C-alpha positions in Angstrom: 83.7 -93.0 -26.5 82.7 -93.3 -30.2 78.9 -92.9 -30.2 79.0 -89.4 -28.7 81.2 -88.2 -31.6 78.7 -89.5 -34.1 76.0 -86.8 -33.5 73.1 -86.0 -35.7 74.7 -82.8 -37.1 77.8 -84.7 -38.2 75.7 -87.5 -39.8 73.6 -84.9 -41.6 76.7 -83.0 -42.8 78.2 -86.2 -44.1 74.9 -87.1 -45.9 74.9 -83.8 -47.7 78.5 -84.3 -48.8 77.8 -87.8 -50.1 74.8 -86.6 -52.0 76.9 -83.9 -53.6 79.9 -86.2 -54.2 77.6 -88.8 -55.9 77.2 -86.3 -58.7 80.9 -86.9 -59.4 81.1 -90.7 -58.9 78.6 -93.3 -57.9 79.0 -93.8 -54.2 78.8 -97.5 -53.3 78.9 -97.0 -49.6 79.6 -94.2 -47.1 80.1 -94.3 -43.4 81.5 -92.6 -40.4 83.9 -94.4 -38.1 85.5 -93.6 -34.8 88.9 -95.5 -34.7 89.5 -97.3 -31.4 91.3 -95.3 -28.8 90.8 -92.1 -30.7 88.8 -88.9 -30.5 88.8 -88.5 -34.3 86.0 -89.4 -36.7 86.4 -90.1 -40.4 83.9 -90.2 -43.2 84.7 -93.0 -45.6 83.3 -92.7 -49.1 83.8 -95.7 -51.4 83.1 -96.0 -55.1 84.0 -98.5 -57.9 85.2 -95.4 -59.8 87.9 -94.4 -57.3 91.3 -96.1 -57.7 95.0 -95.4 -57.3 95.1 -93.7 -60.7 92.5 -91.1 -59.9 92.6 -90.8 -56.1 94.2 -87.3 -56.2 91.6 -86.1 -58.7 88.8 -87.5 -56.6 90.2 -85.6 -53.5 90.3 -82.5 -55.5 86.7 -82.9 -56.5 85.8 -83.6 -52.8 87.4 -80.3 -51.9 85.5 -78.5 -54.6 82.2 -80.0 -53.3 83.0 -78.6 -49.9 84.3 -75.2 -51.0 82.1 -72.4 -49.7 80.3 -74.7 -47.3 81.7 -73.9 -43.9 80.6 -76.6 -41.6 81.9 -77.4 -38.1 80.8 -81.0 -38.5 82.7 -81.9 -41.6 86.3 -81.0 -42.2 88.0 -82.0 -45.5 90.7 -83.8 -43.5 88.0 -86.2 -42.1 87.2 -87.6 -45.6 88.8 -90.8 -46.7 88.1 -91.9 -50.3 88.6 -95.5 -51.4 87.6 -98.1 -53.8 84.6 -100.2 -53.1 86.7 -103.4 -53.0 88.6 -102.2 -49.9 88.0 -104.5 -47.0 86.5 -101.8 -44.8 84.1 -100.8 -47.6 83.1 -104.4 -48.2 82.4 -104.9 -44.5 80.3 -101.7 -44.4 78.3 -102.9 -47.4 77.7 -106.3 -45.8 76.4 -104.7 -42.6 74.3 -102.1 -44.4 72.7 -104.8 -46.6 72.1 -107.1 -43.7 69.9 -104.5 -42.0 68.3 -102.7 -45.0 66.6 -99.5 -44.0 66.3 -96.0 -45.4 68.0 -94.8 -42.3 71.6 -94.6 -41.0 72.7 -97.9 -39.4 74.6 -97.5 -36.2 77.1 -100.2 -35.8 78.6 -101.0 -32.4 81.0 -103.8 -33.4 84.6 -103.6 -32.5 86.1 -103.7 -36.0 85.3 -102.9 -39.6 87.4 -104.3 -42.4 90.2 -105.3 -39.9 90.2 -101.7 -38.4 89.5 -101.5 -34.7 86.7 -99.1 -34.1 84.7 -97.6 -31.2 81.6 -97.0 -33.4 80.3 -96.5 -36.9 77.3 -95.0 -38.7 76.7 -96.5 -42.2 74.5 -94.6 -44.6 71.7 -96.3 -46.5 72.2 -97.1 -50.2 72.8 -94.0 -52.2 69.3 -94.1 -53.9 67.7 -93.9 -50.4 70.1 -91.2 -49.3 69.4 -89.1 -52.5 65.7 -89.2 -51.7 66.1 -87.5 -48.3 66.5 -83.7 -48.1 
């Protein structure tokens, strides 16, 4: 169920957002997940600079980065911002770093950070992502 929701256009739209958002805070890891038993997809973006104190400001910045960019593949309600220490972000970092590549890592495991999933796509480190158009 999950893999068909993680199409190239959605992955590309997420990469563009992450590159733009990285101008605001340094992105530690970004990834799409399809929660188990769901037809939804979410783009998780983690940074050491995001915490409970500035989460609302970070979401405001995310909306500004998306404003004027109508894209059927990325809706603001699909974005989840979190601190890099969150268990789901830590798992994504471990998986990404286990299979280093300048490409998106498709992950077919059944959970990420204790969250049951049907699939995930983890972006390469931000430096590699910034180098791609």
